[in-house]
C-alpha positions in Angstrom: 83.1 98.3 46.4 79.7 97.6 48.1 79.5 96.8 51.8 76.7 94.4 52.5 77.3 94.2 56.2 74.2 96.2 57.2 71.6 94.1 55.4 73.2 90.7 55.7 71.7 90.2 59.1 68.3 91.2 57.8 68.7 88.9 54.9 69.5 86.0 57.2 66.6 86.8 59.4 64.3 86.9 56.4 65.5 83.6 55.2 64.9 82.1 58.7 61.4 83.4 58.7 60.8 82.1 55.2 61.8 78.6 56.4 60.0 78.7 59.8 56.7 80.2 58.7 55.6 77.1 56.6 56.8 74.8 59.4 54.7 76.6 62.0 51.7 76.6 59.6 52.1 72.9 59.1 52.5 72.2 62.8 49.3 74.2 63.7 47.3 72.7 60.9 48.2 69.2 61.9 47.5 70.0 65.6 44.1 71.5 64.7 43.3 68.6 62.4 44.3 65.9 64.8 42.9 67.6 67.9 39.3 67.9 66.4 38.6 64.2 66.1 35.2 62.9 67.3 35.4 61.1 70.7 35.5 57.3 70.6 32.8 55.1 72.2 35.1 54.3 75.1 35.7 58.0 75.7 32.0 58.7 75.7 31.4 55.9 78.1 34.1 57.1 80.4 32.7 60.6 80.4 29.1 59.3 81.2 30.5 57.3 84.1 32.5 60.3 85.3 29.4 62.4 85.3 27.6 59.8 87.4 25.1 58.8 84.6 26.0 55.1 84.8 26.3 52.9 87.8 29.6 51.0 88.2 28.3 47.5 87.1 26.7 48.9 84.0 29.8 50.9 83.1 32.0 47.7 83.5 29.6 45.6 81.4 29.6 48.2 78.6 33.3 48.7 78.8 33.9 44.9 78.5 31.4 44.8 75.5 33.4 47.5 73.8 36.7 45.7 74.4 35.2 42.5 73.0 35.3 40.4 76.1 
């Protein structure tokens, strides 16, 4: 009696979008949340050494202090 062939593809596509949209939102929310963490002390120390703000011996001493040696 009714031929649903024309809207079946649209219905399947809609269902796919309904399932994928929350997954994408969750992925981007987690990526944004985990990507915006403050840098650790070691990362700050590495950056200061890379910029040339610390001599090598001071960098090594502070790195060892942070590592607990």
